[in-house]
C-alpha positions as CSV (number, residue, x, y, z in Angstrom):
1,M,0.9,3.4,-28.5
2,T,-1.4,0.4,-29.1
3,I,-4.8,-0.2,-27.5
4,E,-6.1,-3.8,-27.5
5,N,-9.3,-5.1,-25.9
6,K,-9.3,-8.8,-24.8
7,T,-11.0,-11.3,-22.6
8,T,-9.6,-14.0,-20.4
9,N,-9.6,-17.5,-22.0
10,N,-12.8,-18.5,-20.1
11,G,-14.5,-15.2,-21.0
12,R,-14.8,-14.2,-17.3
13,I,-12.8,-10.9,-17.4
14,N,-12.8,-8.3,-20.1
15,Y,-9.7,-6.1,-20.2
16,T,-7.8,-3.6,-22.3
17,V,-4.0,-3.2,-22.7
18,I,-2.7,0.3,-23.5
19,D,0.9,-0.3,-24.4
20,G,3.3,2.6,-24.5
21,P,6.8,2.7,-25.9
22,K,8.4,-0.5,-27.2
23,T,11.5,0.1,-25.1
24,G,12.2,1.9,-21.9
25,K,8.9,1.2,-20.2
26,Q,8.9,2.2,-16.6
27,Y,6.2,0.0,-15.0
28,T,3.2,-2.1,-15.8
29,I,0.3,-0.4,-14.2
30,V,-2.8,-2.4,-13.4
31,F,-6.1,-0.6,-12.6
32,V,-8.9,-2.1,-10.5
33,H,-12.2,-0.2,-10.5
34,G,-14.8,0.1,-7.8
35,L,-18.5,-0.9,-7.3
36,G,-20.9,0.2,-10.0
37,S,-18.1,1.1,-12.4
38,S,-16.0,-0.3,-15.2
39,Q,-12.5,-0.1,-16.8
40,N,-13.7,3.2,-18.5
41,Y,-13.4,4.9,-15.1
42,Y,-9.7,4.8,-15.6
43,F,-9.4,5.3,-19.4
44,S,-8.3,8.9,-19.4
45,T,-5.7,8.4,-16.6
46,A,-4.4,5.2,-18.1
47,L,-4.1,6.8,-21.6
48,K,-1.8,9.5,-20.2
49,L,0.2,7.1,-18.1
50,S,0.8,4.8,-21.1
51,E,3.2,7.4,-22.5
52,K,5.9,5.7,-20.4
53,N,4.2,2.6,-19.0
54,K,2.2,-0.5,-20.0
55,C,-1.3,0.0,-18.6
56,I,-3.9,-2.7,-18.1
57,I,-7.5,-1.7,-17.3
58,L,-10.1,-4.4,-16.5
59,D,-13.8,-4.9,-15.8
60,N,-14.4,-6.7,-12.5
61,Y,-16.4,-9.9,-12.7
62,G,-20.1,-8.9,-12.8
63,A,-19.2,-5.4,-14.2
64,G,-18.7,-3.8,-17.6
65,L,-18.2,-6.3,-20.4
66,S,-17.0,-9.1,-18.0
67,G,-18.9,-12.3,-17.3
68,K,-22.2,-12.1,-15.3
69,P,-22.8,-14.2,-12.2
70,T,-25.4,-16.9,-12.3
71,S,-25.2,-17.4,-8.5
72,Y,-23.8,-15.6,-5.5
73,E,-21.0,-18.1,-4.7
74,D,-17.3,-17.2,-4.3
75,C,-18.1,-13.6,-3.5
76,T,-14.7,-12.9,-2.0
77,I,-11.7,-10.6,-2.3
78,K,-9.6,-13.7,-3.0
79,T,-11.7,-14.6,-6.1
80,M,-11.4,-11.0,-7.4
81,A,-7.6,-11.0,-6.7
82,N,-7.2,-14.2,-8.6
83,D,-9.0,-12.6,-11.6
84,V,-6.5,-9.8,-11.6
85,M,-3.5,-12.2,-11.3
86,N,-4.9,-14.2,-14.3
87,V,-5.1,-11.1,-16.4
88,I,-1.6,-10.1,-15.5
89,D,-0.4,-13.6,-16.4
90,E,-2.2,-13.6,-19.7
91,C,-0.5,-10.3,-20.5
92,G,2.9,-11.8,-19.9
93,S,3.5,-9.3,-17.1
94,S,3.8,-11.5,-14.0
95,N,7.5,-10.7,-13.7
96,D,7.2,-7.0,-14.5
97,A,7.7,-4.2,-12.0
98,I,4.0,-3.7,-11.2
99,V,2.1,-0.7,-9.9
100,L,-1.4,-1.5,-8.7
101,V,-4.1,1.2,-8.7
102,G,-7.4,0.6,-6.9
103,H,-10.5,2.7,-6.5
104,S,-13.0,2.3,-3.6
105,M,-13.5,-1.5,-3.3
106,G,-10.7,-1.9,-5.8
107,G,-8.5,-0.6,-3.1
108,M,-9.3,-3.7,-1.0
109,I,-8.3,-5.9,-3.9
110,V,-5.0,-4.0,-4.3
111,N,-4.2,-4.2,-0.6
112,Y,-5.0,-7.9,-0.6
113,L,-2.8,-8.6,-3.7
114,T,0.1,-6.6,-2.3
115,S,0.0,-8.4,1.0
116,L,0.2,-11.8,-0.7
117,N,3.7,-10.9,-2.1
118,K,3.1,-13.2,-5.2
119,L,3.7,-10.4,-7.7
120,N,6.5,-7.9,-8.1
121,V,4.4,-5.0,-6.8
122,V,6.7,-2.1,-6.3
123,K,4.2,0.6,-5.5
124,S,0.4,1.0,-5.2
125,V,-2.1,3.8,-5.4
126,L,-5.4,3.7,-3.5
127,L,-8.1,6.1,-4.7
128,A,-10.8,6.7,-2.1
129,P,-10.1,3.2,-0.7
130,V,-12.7,1.4,1.5
131,H,-11.7,-0.2,4.8
132,P,-13.9,-3.3,5.3
133,S,-15.9,-3.0,8.6
134,M,-19.1,-4.4,10.1
135,E,-20.7,-1.0,9.6
136,I,-20.0,-1.2,5.8
137,S,-21.0,-4.8,5.7
138,N,-24.4,-4.0,7.3
139,A,-24.9,-1.0,4.9
140,F,-24.4,-3.1,1.8
141,T,-26.5,-6.0,3.2
142,D,-29.3,-3.5,3.3
143,R,-28.5,-2.3,-0.2
144,I,-28.6,-5.9,-1.5
145,G,-32.0,-6.4,0.1
146,I,-33.4,-3.3,-1.6
147,L,-32.1,-4.3,-5.0
148,Q,-33.4,-7.8,-4.7
149,K,-36.9,-6.4,-4.1
150,S,-36.8,-3.6,-6.7
151,H,-34.6,-5.3,-9.3
152,N,-33.9,-1.8,-10.6
153,M,-30.6,0.1,-10.8
154,G,-32.5,3.4,-11.1
155,M,-32.4,4.0,-7.3
156,L,-28.6,4.1,-7.5
157,F,-27.8,5.8,-10.8
158,D,-30.2,8.7,-10.1
159,V,-28.7,9.3,-6.6
160,I,-25.0,8.4,-6.4
161,P,-23.7,10.9,-9.0
162,F,-25.2,13.7,-6.8
163,K,-24.6,12.3,-3.3
164,A,-21.1,10.8,-3.7
165,T,-19.4,13.6,-5.6
166,G,-17.8,16.8,-4.4
167,S,-18.7,20.4,-4.9
168,A,-16.3,20.9,-7.8
169,C,-17.9,18.1,-9.9
170,S,-19.6,19.4,-13.0
171,D,-23.0,18.0,-14.2
172,F,-21.2,16.6,-17.3
173,K,-18.9,14.5,-15.1
174,K,-21.9,13.4,-13.0
175,S,-23.6,12.2,-16.2
176,F,-20.6,10.0,-16.9
177,I,-20.8,8.5,-13.4
178,R,-24.5,8.0,-14.0
179,Q,-23.7,6.2,-17.2
180,L,-21.2,3.8,-15.5
181,I,-23.7,2.8,-12.9
182,S,-26.6,2.5,-15.3
183,C,-24.6,-0.1,-17.3
184,S,-24.4,-2.3,-14.3
185,T,-26.7,-5.3,-14.0
186,V,-28.6,-5.9,-10.7
187,E,-27.1,-9.4,-10.5
188,G,-23.5,-8.2,-11.1
189,Y,-23.9,-5.3,-8.7
190,I,-25.3,-7.5,-6.0
191,W,-22.4,-10.0,-6.5
192,N,-19.9,-7.2,-5.9
193,C,-21.8,-5.9,-3.0
194,Q,-21.6,-9.3,-1.4
195,V,-17.8,-9.2,-1.8
196,I,-17.8,-6.1,0.3
197,C,-20.1,-7.6,2.9
198,N,-18.0,-10.7,3.3
199,A,-14.8,-8.6,3.6
200,G,-16.4,-6.5,6.3
201,L,-17.1,-9.6,8.4
202,A,-13.4,-10.1,8.8
203,S,-12.5,-6.5,9.7
204,D,-9.8,-7.3,12.2
205,E,-8.0,-9.5,9.7
206,W,-7.6,-6.5,7.4
207,L,-5.6,-4.6,10.1
208,D,-3.1,-7.5,10.1
209,L,-3.1,-7.5,6.3
210,Y,-2.1,-3.8,6.2
211,S,0.9,-4.5,8.5
212,K,2.3,-6.9,5.8
213,I,2.4,-4.1,3.1
214,D,5.9,-2.7,3.0
215,I,6.0,-0.9,-0.3
216,P,5.3,2.9,-0.9
217,V,1.6,3.5,-1.1
218,L,-0.2,6.7,-2.2
219,I,-3.7,7.3,-0.8
220,V,-5.7,9.8,-2.7
221,H,-8.5,11.3,-0.6
222,G,-11.3,13.5,-1.8
223,V,-11.8,15.9,1.1
224,E,-15.6,15.8,0.5
225,D,-15.8,12.0,0.3
226,M,-18.5,10.8,2.6
227,T,-18.4,7.2,1.3
228,A,-14.8,6.3,2.2
229,S,-14.6,8.9,5.0
230,F,-11.3,10.0,6.4
231,E,-12.0,8.6,9.9
232,S,-13.5,5.3,9.1
233,C,-11.4,4.4,6.0
234,I,-8.4,6.7,5.0
235,K,-7.1,7.1,8.6
236,V,-7.3,3.4,9.4
237,I,-5.6,2.3,6.2
238,N,-2.9,5.0,6.5
239,Q,-2.1,4.0,10.1
240,G,-1.9,0.3,9.2
241,I,0.4,0.5,6.2
242,R,4.1,1.2,7.0
243,S,4.9,3.6,4.2
244,S,1.8,5.4,3.0
245,T,1.3,9.0,2.0
246,I,-2.1,10.8,1.9
247,H,-2.8,13.2,-1.0
248,K,-5.8,15.3,-0.4
249,M,-8.0,16.8,-3.1
250,D,-10.3,19.7,-2.4
251,G,-13.7,19.8,-3.9
252,V,-13.6,16.1,-4.7
253,G,-15.8,13.3,-3.4
254,H,-15.7,9.5,-4.0
255,W,-15.0,9.4,-7.8
256,P,-11.7,11.2,-8.1
257,C,-10.6,9.9,-11.6
258,I,-13.7,11.5,-13.1
259,E,-14.1,14.5,-10.8
260,D,-10.5,15.6,-11.3
261,D,-8.7,13.3,-13.7
262,E,-5.9,15.8,-14.3
263,G,-5.3,16.1,-10.5
264,V,-5.2,12.3,-10.1
265,Y,-2.8,12.0,-13.0
266,N,-0.5,14.6,-11.6
267,A,-0.6,13.0,-8.1
268,I,0.3,9.5,-9.6
269,I,3.1,10.9,-11.9
270,S,4.6,12.7,-8.9
271,F,4.4,9.5,-6.8
272,L,5.9,7.3,-9.5
């Protein structure tokens, strides 16, 4: 196994390749994280999956070690999807059998990429995926306004680890979530919030997008997730995609890879 950290040629995206066996690889698995997070959200899961697969974990634009926005232009799912495709191309994996994994807003990017049919995506995994809606768009518009006034991430990293996790989440795991959020810049976080807001303005178009996805999809749902709730997100996505399966996790909220990394790994392995 080799671990190599890189950036795209223009420095926009930082990513890490965890390469498994030199021969007999099963898939190239590409992981897209959610809002207020980084590639490290997936490191434990990707490390285990790299025993038989090539794994690529990346920092979204405006997050982790990737480039920071200087303006709030091009805040779209299409822009973020292009970033993922550029990373896959740089890794020489465009023709590989690809499995896409997306957490929260990363699930939106995975669904968008899969619907384009530009990559050889054979399966996808959605972890606590968000369905864009006007309600979500309005909520994040309000959050952007608060951040622009306070210019301080403290209101988020001191609240989210407690409000968005399930009853089985330990304080140690909450501290890791707090660390991920605290490493976000206000500008980068707002840029990513704006992506969610813009996606929510086209909610009906997403229903049509789901109907174009015809690969097996695993939806991992924390039963105590109030952020991507069952009724407003999981149920809508599941009903829209032709071949999707819901895997429920008791005691888990919105951060499943941290709250129960072993459970997520087992669910993905079984699905693959």
